[in-house]
C-alpha positions as CSV (number, residue, x, y, z in Angstrom):
1,M,53.4,62.4,-39.1
2,K,50.6,61.7,-41.5
3,I,51.8,59.3,-44.3
4,A,48.8,58.9,-46.6
5,R,45.0,58.9,-47.0
6,C,43.6,55.7,-48.6
7,T,40.0,56.3,-49.7
8,P,38.0,53.6,-51.6
9,A,39.0,55.6,-54.7
10,F,42.7,54.9,-53.8
11,Q,44.6,58.1,-53.5
12,F,48.0,58.7,-51.8
13,G,49.9,61.7,-50.5
14,R,53.5,61.7,-49.4
15,T,55.2,58.3,-48.7
16,S,57.9,57.3,-46.2
17,D,59.9,54.1,-45.6
18,F,56.6,52.2,-45.7
19,G,57.6,51.8,-49.3
20,P,55.6,49.2,-51.3
21,W,52.8,49.1,-48.7
22,L,52.0,52.7,-49.2
23,R,52.3,52.6,-52.9
24,H,50.1,49.5,-53.2
25,P,48.1,48.9,-50.0
26,L,45.6,46.8,-52.0
27,A,48.3,44.6,-53.5
28,S,46.6,41.5,-51.9
29,L,43.5,42.1,-54.1
30,P,43.3,40.8,-57.7
31,A,44.1,43.4,-60.3
32,M,40.7,42.8,-61.9
33,A,38.9,43.7,-58.7
34,Q,40.8,47.0,-58.6
35,L,39.8,47.7,-62.2
36,F,36.2,47.2,-61.4
37,E,36.5,49.3,-58.3
38,D,37.9,52.2,-60.3
39,F,35.3,52.1,-63.1
40,L,32.2,50.6,-61.4
41,P,32.3,51.5,-57.7
42,A,28.6,50.7,-57.1
43,V,29.1,47.1,-58.3
44,T,31.9,46.2,-56.0
45,T,32.0,45.9,-52.2
46,S,32.9,49.2,-50.4
47,G,36.2,49.8,-48.9
48,L,37.0,51.6,-45.7
49,A,38.5,55.0,-45.8
50,T,41.9,54.8,-44.1
51,D,44.5,57.2,-42.9
52,L,48.1,56.1,-42.4
53,F,50.4,57.7,-39.8
54,E,53.8,56.9,-38.4
55,D,55.7,58.0,-35.3
56,A,59.1,56.9,-34.0
57,D,57.8,53.5,-32.7
58,Y,54.6,52.7,-34.6
59,Y,52.8,52.8,-37.9
60,H,49.1,53.5,-37.4
61,A,46.2,52.7,-39.7
62,C,42.9,54.6,-38.8
63,F,39.8,53.2,-40.4
64,E,36.5,55.3,-40.5
65,I,33.6,53.1,-39.4
66,P,31.0,55.4,-37.9
67,G,27.9,53.7,-36.4
68,V,29.6,50.3,-36.3
69,K,29.8,48.5,-32.9
70,K,32.9,46.8,-31.7
71,D,31.3,43.3,-32.0
72,A,30.6,43.9,-35.7
73,V,34.3,44.5,-36.5
74,K,36.7,41.7,-37.5
75,I,40.5,42.2,-37.7
76,E,42.5,39.4,-39.2
77,L,46.2,39.0,-39.9
78,K,47.2,36.3,-42.3
79,E,50.5,36.0,-44.2
80,R,51.4,39.7,-43.6
81,V,48.0,40.9,-44.9
82,L,45.9,42.8,-42.4
83,T,42.2,42.6,-43.2
84,V,39.6,44.8,-41.4
85,T,35.9,44.0,-42.0
86,A,33.0,45.9,-40.6
87,E,29.3,44.9,-40.8
88,R,26.9,47.9,-40.8
89,S,23.1,47.2,-40.4
90,L,20.6,49.7,-41.7
91,K,17.0,49.6,-40.8
92,V,14.4,51.6,-42.8
93,G,10.8,51.0,-41.7
94,D,10.2,47.3,-41.6
95,S,13.2,46.3,-43.8
96,E,16.7,45.8,-42.6
97,S,19.9,45.4,-44.7
98,T,23.5,44.7,-43.9
99,R,26.4,46.1,-45.7
100,S,30.0,44.8,-45.4
101,L,32.9,47.2,-45.6
102,S,36.5,46.0,-45.8
103,R,40.1,46.9,-46.5
104,A,43.1,44.6,-46.9
105,L,46.6,46.0,-46.4
106,A,49.8,44.1,-47.2
107,L,52.1,44.9,-44.3
108,P,55.8,45.6,-44.8
109,E,58.3,43.2,-43.2
110,T,59.3,46.0,-40.8
111,V,56.1,45.5,-38.7
112,Q,56.5,43.4,-35.5
113,E,53.3,41.2,-35.9
114,D,53.0,40.1,-32.2
115,G,52.6,43.6,-30.9
116,I,49.7,44.8,-33.1
117,T,46.9,46.4,-31.1
118,A,43.5,47.9,-32.0
119,K,41.2,50.5,-30.5
120,L,37.7,51.6,-31.5
121,E,36.7,55.1,-30.4
122,D,34.1,57.6,-31.8
123,G,33.7,55.7,-35.1
124,I,37.5,55.4,-35.7
125,L,39.3,52.1,-35.5
126,T,43.0,52.6,-34.9
127,V,45.3,49.7,-35.5
128,S,48.8,50.3,-34.2
129,L,51.6,48.4,-35.9
130,P,54.9,48.4,-33.9
131,K,58.1,48.9,-35.8
132,Q,60.9,46.3,-35.4
133,E,63.7,47.6,-33.3
134,S,66.1,47.8,-36.2
135,R,63.7,50.2,-38.1
136,K,63.3,52.7,-35.2
137,P,65.3,55.9,-35.6
138,K,68.5,56.0,-33.5
139,I,69.3,59.1,-31.5
140,I,73.0,59.8,-31.6
141,T,74.3,62.0,-28.8
142,I,77.2,64.4,-29.4
143,N,80.1,64.1,-26.9
């Protein structure tokens, strides 16, 4: 089930029990940075477009990073904040420039941190965040 689409302009669709994380995935960023990002997007560093999904066992965050190689991607988890940074190099003629794209997501307490995995395929980085056992849906059988 798709939960939300987080573009650098910060838009959301329907939310689920991800609660505060879905309503404020950029909560780890200072309020002033968000203000500048809303009004002066060319001045701030770019964010990564992100889709959020959930199934019975995992939350999934899919980051769009086309043209970025695996060794140019850094994923860091610190104090329940997941930060994804990708370095993209552009070469035009004799000049070369590097652009850094990043997204910081404050994770809910329902994520089991030691089981987080990541996969990069066809320009999409998928970070899978396992749900704690207590948060998984329980199937009740009828006798």
